[in-house]
N, C-alpha and C positions, 0 to 999 in steps of 0.2 A: 633527473626526473623530467620526462617528456610526456605531456598530456595530449600531444598532437596525434592525428590519425596516420596510419600507414596508407600507402597508395590504394591498397585493396580495401581498407576500411572506408576511405573517402569515397571510393567508387560505390561501395555498398550504401553509404549514406545518401549519395545522389540518386541512386536507383530507388531507395526507400522514399525519398522526398517526392519523386515523381508519382509514385504509387499513392502516397498519402494525399497529395494535392488532387489526385483524380478520384479517390475512393472515400476519403474520410470527410464527413460533413459534421456540422455542429450538432445536428440532431443525433447522429450516432454517438458522438462524444458524450452528449448529455444523457443518453440512455444508460451510460456507464457511471459517470461520476456523480449523478444525483441519486443513485442507489434505489431507484424505483423498480429495478429489475432490468437485466440486460435483455432488451427487446430483440425481435427477429432480425432487424437490420444490423445491430451490433454483433449478434451471433454470426451472421453471414460475413460481416467484416472480419471477424476473428478467423473464420475459415479461409477467407481470401488472403489474409496475412500469411497463414500457413502454406497455402497453395503456391504463393509467390516466393516462398523460401525465406521469410523474414522471422519466423519463430524457430527457436531451438538451435540457433547458429553455434552457441557455445556448448551444447549438450553432446555427450558421446555419440558416435555414429551408430553404435549397436542399439541405441534406444531412439533412433530417428533423427538425431542431431547431425551437426557437421563437424564437431570437434574443434571449433575455433576458439579464439580468445573471448572472455566475457565482455570485451569492449563492444562487440557487435550488439549484445543485448542492451548495453548502456546507450549506444547510438539510437536503437529502436525506442527506448523509453524517453530519451531527450527529444527526439523529433516528434513523437506523439504529444509530449507535454507542451511543445511550442504551438500546438493547434488546439485551442480551447481547453488546455489543461488535460487532454485525453491521456488514457493509459491503455495497456493491453486489456481488451474487453473482459477476458476471464482471468483477471490478474492475480487473485489469491492462488489459484492453481499454478499459474505460470511463474510468478515472482517469489512465492513463499513456500508452498507445499512441495513442489517438484524438487527443489534443491535438497530438502531433507530426505525425500525418497531416494534421490540419487546417492546421497551419502550413507544413508542408514537403512533403507528399505531392503527387503529380501529380493532375490532375483525374480520371484513370482510377482511381487508387487510392482517392480520396475516395468516388467513386460505388460502387466495389466493396465497401468495408468499413464506411463510417461508418453507413449506415442499418442494416446488420446488427448493428452494435454497439449502436446505440440500441434496437433491438428485443430486445436481450438474447439474441441467437442464437449468438454466437461468443465465444470467449475466446482470449487470447494468453498466452504465458509470456515472461518476459524472458530474453534470452540475452546477458548481458553478462559475467559473472564467469567466469574461467578459473582453473585450479589455481595459476598464477603471476601472475594479474592480477585482484586484487580491488579494494582501495582505489586501486591504480594501474592503472586501466582502460586507460590508453594503452599498457600493456605487453602487451596481448592479442596472441596469436600465430595464432589461427584465420585461415586463408587463404581468400580468395575471389578466384579467378583468372578474369578476363573472357575468354570464348571465344565470340565472335560474339553471338548473342542470349541467351546464358546466362552465369551465373557458376558455376564449379565450386568448391564449398566443402568444406574438409577441416579437422578440428580437434576440440577438445573444449571444452565449457562445463560449469560445475559450479554447484551451488546454484540450479538453474532450477526454482523452485517453480511448480507448476501444469502442468509439462510432461506429467504423466501423464494429464491430461484436457483440456488446451487443444487447440484446432484449429490454431492458428498459433504460430510462434516469431518473436518480435520480436528479430532477431539482429544483433549487431554483429560485424564481421569485418574483417580487414586487407585492403585492396585496393591499397595502394601499398607496395612492399617495398624502395624505395630507401633505402640507409643514410645518404643525405645530407639527409633531411628530418626534422624533429621527429616523433617517433613518433605523436603525437596527430593529425597531419595526414593519416594514411593509413588511416583507418577509415571504413567505410560501414555503413549500416543496411539490413536486408532484412526482408521478410515472407516466411516460409517455411512451407509446409504441413508440419506436424509429422509427417504420415504419409508423407512423401516417401521413396523408396527411398534407402538409405544412412544413414538416421538411426536411432540406437539410444538409447532412454531407459532409464536404469538408476536405481532408487530409492536415495535416501539418507534414512534415517530419523533424525530428531533425537531428543534425549533426552526431549522432551515428546510424542513419538509422531507428530509431523507428518512428512509426506513432502515432501522436496525431491528434486532429481534431478541426475544427471550426464547430459549429452547428447553423443553422439558423432556426428560427421559424417564420412562417407567418400565422397568424390567425389559429393557431392549437387549435382544440377543445379537451379539456381534461375533462372527467366526474368528477363531484364533489366528487365521492367516491374515487378518486385517490389523493385527498388531504391528506397528511400525518400529522396526529395530528390536532392541531387547526390552523385556519387561522391566519396569522401574527405572528406565533411563530417559524417560520422556522429558523431564525437566532439563536435563543436560542438552538434549537435542533442540529444545526450544531456545535455550540460551545460545547454542551454537549457530542457530539460524538467524538470530537477531541482527548480527553485523551485516550479513548478506542482505537481509530484508531492508535495512536502512539504506544500503547502496542502491537498491532496486526500486524502492517506493518513494523515498523523500528526495525527489528530483527537483532542483531549483528551476529547471526550464518550464515547469508547469505554472510558475508564477509570472513568467515573461509576458503572456498575453494580457494579464491584468495591467501591468505597467504600460505596455504598448497602447492599450485602449485608453488609459488615462491621459497619456501624452497626446494622442490624437484628439481627445475630447477638449483638452485645454487649448489646443491650437485652433479648434473650430468654434469654440463657444466664447461669446463676448459678454462682458459685464461693464456697464456704463460706457459703451462704445469701444472698449478695448478687449482684445483677446485675453483670456485668463492666462495664457502662456507668457504674457508680459509682466505678470505679478511676480516680484522677486521672491516672495515667500513660497509661492507655488513652485517656482523653479528650484528653490532650495530643497523643498520636501521631495520632489520627484528625483532630483539629483542624488539625494541621500538614499533613496530606494534603489536607484541604479547602482550605487556603490555597494550597498549591502547584497544586492543580487549577484554582483560580480564576486564578492567574497564568498557567498554561498556556493557558487559554481566551483571556485577553487577548492573549497573544503570537500565538496563532493568528488571532484576529479582526483584529489589526493587519495581519498579512501578507495575509490574505484581502481586507481593505479596500484595500490597495495594489493587489492583482491586479484587483479589481473596478473600480477607478478608473484602471487602466492606468498606475500609477505604477511606474517601474523598481524591481525588487527586487534587492538585492545579497546581503546576509547574513541578512535578517530570517527567511525560511523555515528557514534552517539553525539559527537559534537555537531555533525551535519544535521542530524535529526532535530536536535534542540534549536539550532540556529535557523533552519529552514522553516520549521513550524511556527516559531515566534516571528520570523520575518513576514510570513503570510499575514499574521495578525496586524503587524505594523503597516504593511502595504495597503490592506483593505481599509484600515483606519484612516490613512491618508486619503484614500478614495472617497470615503464618507465625508471627510472635511472639505474636499474640493467640490463635491456635489451638493453639499449643504443639505437643506431639507429635502431636496429632490432625491437624495441618496436613500431615503427611507421608503420610497415608493417601490412596490413590488412589480414584478414582470406582469405586463398586461395593462398597466396604466398608460394612458395616452401621453402623460407628461413625463414618464420615467426615462432618464438617460441611460445609455449603454445597455438597453434591453433589461434593466433591472438586475444585472449580474453582480453589481457591487453590493447591493443589499443582500443577495443570496450568499455571496462569498463572505460577507461580514458575519452573518449568522453561522455559516459553516465553519469559519476559522476558529471558533472556540473549541471545536473538537480536536483540532490538529495538535494541540499541546497536551491533550489527554489520551487520545487514541494511540495505540502502539507503545504505551509507556509515557507517563507524565513527564513534564519538564523537570519536576522536582527529582524524580527517580533518575532521570538522565543526568542531572548534575551530580547526584550521588555517585553514579557510575564513573563520570569524568574525574571526580575528586579522588575516588579510591583506586581506579585502574590507571588513570593518567597521571595524577599528582602524588600518588603514594600515600594519601591521607588515610587515617584509620577509619574503620567502620564504626559509625556512631551507635 
């Protein structure tokens, strides 16, 4: 098992780093991860990534890619993460939706969407969660009724981050209403133009100031050719995509800037005439975070190595997701302890250290163990798939 890069991959990484050092600013990064809407600078940055050949390296050549190893995408995600925790500006389309289109979409769908995603032109939002169907996605109630060449969709989704600026909705809805089948067997996936008549997007603002959304459908007509894959197989496609999503979204490198800024802060800040860095307790806490961050990277590299070598993954990406999301909470909690009362100040205060980012990350971190599947569900997956324990 070798997590190192080949000569070609390392050359790609160096070329990418030069580009990011030149083109990526904190302002562009924040347009993305604060979810207020990908602004014009971030959109332009996405197009530049594509123009310089950094997007789609692992995708098939017939759809605009270069047919190389997934490692190239992992390098891209890691190097972005090291810079203000950034990620691909239109990341739902690139890291989640496109992989399922590649595996399960029709030829028509692949030709319509994949090249536009690689070019950084369009974004999707995920339409999975409902008020009564979060961790138990199979309980979703949104209805998609087949009517000739269309499906008519009615219902509600919630916590649809990016719906306020995405062009398309990657939507899961119930298409088989028979009471005699298991509920997970009657769900299908659709691509819906978010501007379609009958769709209403209503904002939900989180305690960290991020915008997610409720989305309401009332008799929305969706062409049959926007059905992704086979009818009633959508739940299987979602589960199939989860492992790959874990490898692409929960990247430990995005936590590295937080640790680095805290280290620099304790070196420069004095208390009672001595640098905070000389305090043994602070040294211990930061050293522990460095250890856990190294562990997280090894876990992520292992799962990615499996994916790159087409080795079936069962529970490995779920371990990474649970560990990385909970590590983020532990890391920012250490930051709040080190900053003391100053850590509660928001960005904009003349007294706030580290530009108020620790306060923001602290509030944001509560979402990481809920979004994309709760830690409790993740541990169930690990117990059942990995340890062979029975379903409770």
